[in-house]
N, C-alpha and C positions, 0 to 999 in steps of 0.2 A: 809740711803735710800734717794734718791733725788726724789722730786715730781715736775712734770712739770706743776703744777697748784698752785695757791695761797692757803696756809694753813690758816684755820680759827681756832678760839678758840670757840668751841661750847659746851654748857652745856645742857644736857637734865635732867630736874627736874621732878621726878615722885613721887607723894604723896603716902605714904604707906597706903594701905587699906582705901582709902579716905572716902567713905561714912560711912563705919563701924566705922572708927576712929572719925568722927564727932559725930556720935551717942554716942560713949563711952565718948567723951569730954563733951557733953551736959547732959549725964546721967551717972555720975561717978559710980553708982552701977553696970554698965555693964562692967566696966574695968576689963580686965583679963578673961572675960567669952567668950565662943564661941557665936558669934553673926552673924546673916545674915540679910541684908537689903533686903526686898522683901516679898513675900507671902509664908506662911508656909503650905497652904492648898495643897490638891492633885493637884490642877491646878496652884498653885502659882509658881513663878520663883524667883530665887536668883539673885538680882542685884549686890550684893557685899557681901564679907565675911571677917570677922576679921581674923587675923593670928591664933588666938586660934581655930577658926573653920576650917581653911585651913589644920591644922594638921590632921584632920579627913577626908580630901579629899573633903571638901565642897568648891565649887567655883562658880563664876558668870555664869549665864545662865543655871545652874542646876535646875531641878524641886525641889520645896519645899519638896515634898514627899521623894525624894531620899536623899536630904540634911539631913532631919530629921532622915532618916533611918541610914545614916552614922554617925550622931552625935545626939543621942537621947536628949542630954542636950542643943541642939541648941536653942537660943533665936531669934525670928523673930521680927523685927521692920519695920514699914512702911517707905518707902523712903520719904524724905522731900527735894525735889529738889531746892526749893527756898532757903533753908538754905545752901545747898551745894554750890549754885551759889553765895550766899553772902560771904561765906568763900573763895571761889575761887577768887573772885574779890579782896579780901584783900591780898591773896597770889600774885596775879599778880601785885598789887601795889608795893609789895616788889621787884619783878623782875624789874619793871620800874625804881627803884632807881639806878639800875646798868647799864641798857642798854635800848635803845628804840627799839632794834631789838628783840622782843619777839613774838614767834609764838605759840599760844595756840593750843593744839591738842584736848583737852577736858577740863572738869572742873578740872581735877587732874594732868595734865601734860603739859609741854611746852618746846620748844626749846628757848635758849637764845644765841645770838651771842655776845660775850664779847671781840672780837678781839680788838676793840676800845670801851672802856667803860667809864661810867660817873664818876667812882671813881679813875681812873688812876692806877688801879692795873694790872700789866702785867701777873699775875698768875690766870688763869681760875680756877685752883684747889682751891686756897684760896677764890676766889669769891664764888664758889659753897659751900664751908664750911660755909662762912659767911651767905649766903642766907638760908641754912638749919638751922643754929643756930637761925637766926631771926624768921623763920617760927615757930620754937619750942617755943622760948621765948615769941613771940608776940601773937601766936595763939594756942599754946599748941598741935601742930600736928607735926608729923615726916615726913621727906621726904628723898628720895634717889636721887642720881645724877650720871650721867655719863659725862665724859669730854674727848673730843678728837678733831680731826682735821675736822670732818664733822658730819652731823646729823645722818647718819647711824651708825657710830661707837659709838657715844655718846649714842644713843638709846640702843644699845646692852650693852654698859658698865654700864648703870644705873641699869641693872638687876643683875649684878655680886655680889654686896654686900648688896642686899636688905634683910631685911628692915633696915632703918636708917643707911645707909652707902653710900659711893661713890667710884667710880673707875675712875682713869685717865689713858688713853691710849695715851702716848706721841708719837710724829711722828715716832721716831725710833723703837717703839714697835708695831706699827700698823700691819705690815705684819706678824711678828711672832705670834701675838695675833690671827689674823684672820686664819692663817694656822692651828693653834691648836684647833680652836673653833669647837665644835660639830655643824653639819649643822642645827640641830633643833633649835639652839640658834641664827641663822641668822634672823634678823628682816625681816618679810615678808614671811618666809618659814613656811608654815602651815603644818598640819599633812599629807594632801594628797601629797603636793609637796615633803615633806621629804621622804615619802614612795617611791615616784617615783625616787628620788635621790638615795635612798638605792639600788634600783633595778639596777641602773646604776653604782653602785660601788662608790657612793659619800657619805662619812660619815663625813668628816671633811672639813675645809676650804682648806686644802692642796689638798685633792682629787678634790675639785671643781676647784681649780686653775690649776690643771693639765689637765683640759678639755679645748679644743679649743673653741673659740667664735662660730665657725660654728656648732660644736657639741651641744653646749648649746642652740643655736637658733633653731636648728633642733628639739630638744626635749622639749624646753620650750617657743618657739615662741619669742615674743618681750621681755619677761622677761629674756631670755637668755643673752642678752647684759647687762642687769642690774646685773645679777649674775657674769658675766665675769668681770665687772668693780669693784663692791663693794669688791670682795675678793682681789683685788689689791689696796684697799684703795681709790678708785675713786668714789666719790658721790658728784656731783656738785650742788645739790639742795641747794638754799640759805634759810636762815631764813626769812620767809615772815610775817611781822607784821600784815598784813591785809589778812587773808585767806578767799578767796571767795569760797563758796561751789559749787561743780559741780552740785549738785541738792539739793532740800529740800524735806523732807518727814516726815510723821507721821505714826505711826502704833500702834496697840493695840492687846495685847494677852488677850483672853477671859477666864473668870473663868469657863465657860462651853462651850463645842463644839457647834457650830451653824450649823444647817442643813437647816434652812429656809432662803430663800433669802430676805424675808420681814425683818427679824431680822438683816440680813447683811446690808440691806440698812440703817437701823437705826444707826448701828455702823459706816458705811461709812460716814454718815452725820456728826457725831461727829468728825471723823478723818479728814474730809475735812475742817471743821471749824478750827481745830487745825492747819492744814497745811496753811490755809489762813492767820492766825495770823503770822506764821513764814515768809510767803511770804511778807506780808506788812512790817514787821520789817526789812526784808532784802532789801525791795524796788526793787523787781525783778518780772519778769513774765517769763513764759516758754511755750514751744510748745508740749513737750512730757509728757504724763501722763502714769505712770506705776502703775498697781495694783499688789500688792504682796499678795499671798494666801499661808498660811501654813496649811496643812491638819492635821487631828487628828493623822495620822501615821507619822507626822513630815516631810513628803515630801513637797517640796517648789515649787511654780509655780509663774511665773510673766507673765503679759499680758500688752502690751504697745500700745499706739496709739499716733501718731504725727499729730498735727493739722497744718493747713496752716497759723495760726496766733498765737500770744502770748496771753496767758490767765493768770489771777491771781485771778479771781473771784471764790468764793466757790461754787456757783451754777453750773458753767461750769465744774469745777473740779469734782464735785459729779456726774453730768450728764455723763461725759466721763468715770468715774470709774464704774458707773452702766452699761454702754454699754459694758465695758470690762468684768464685772461680768457675764452678760447674753450672752457673746460671745460664750462660750462653756459650756457644762454641767460640774458641779463640780464633782471631782473624789471621794470626801469623805466629811465628816463633817469637819468644819473649826475651827481651834483654834486661828488663827491670821489673821488679815487683815491690809494692809498698802497701802498708796497712796504716790507716790513721783512725783515731778515736775522737769523735767530736760530740756536740750536744752534751757538754760536760756538766757535772753537778757542782760547779763552782758557786760559792756563796755570793759572789759579786758579779752578776750578769752584766751590769753596766761596765765593769772594768774589762770584761772580755769582749765586749761587743765589736770592737774594731781592731783587735789585736791579730797579729799574723799567726799562721800555722807554725808550730814548732816541730821540725822534722829532723830526725837523726839520720844523716846520710852515711851509707857504707858502700865501699867499692871492692870488688874482687880485683886485686892488683896482680 
């Protein structure tokens, strides 16, 4: 297979059950037991689950009540994000021993471009093996990795031999691999999109490849071009060492539903303070405030307002969020509120164009 674009050597490293594994590392008595990081109450939410818990169908974002129902022996521990961040920084330090092109996606995963690397090793596969070995020997944690010619395929590959494994997709293997791949395993294809693809007769990469660009754009809009390209091994996004978020946000899930706007104002005050801290740390300001409301029936609503000037002050953010709250009557009692700031005054709009929203999650445990 000949490619008309430069091939890179990209590694996607993904820590195995990171939060839960850190808890089992720090508390050896929890090793080998079904563990959930998060709240076990009826209103609690699972932030992460150990592989022992996943065997029972426990997964992140699941209610603590349902998780306990699926696994009666499940042990809940409260999240310690400062500890996870500390370990994450040590993992990244290992990455930087091999390349300066490291793009963290979250505390537990990152892309590395090792096309040209600091250790002079031409094999990305061997570099990935060495990185995973060091993470285990130095930190006592296990990681999986995917290795290929671009970020998209490396990301998909890292899930193939999880946990504690890796998968390399060489250039000549890319097209056959993608053609045989279940459409649900394409990174970025969620449950809703997969169902839509099924209805269109798209079940594998080969089915997707057989659809024209016009057909895909007609049914999936701007994403159509993306699907048309990635199934042909085309994904030109580079590893970006300094990811600038498109927006900053903070949100909180409540232990009890809120029906009084007075109590909501109190919660929004805390959320706006948390958001202001993140804004100051990132040294940005923005024009658009978005209020996120999740009701007790799990329906989601967002309300936004764009100001004629940039803001970063907590009082202005709170004032605008309250305006949005009072803008329309609430449909139901509320289980989650969030505030995000977008339309940022970043100096590099091109760098932020396609980056994900950075949100600080908080739970009432």
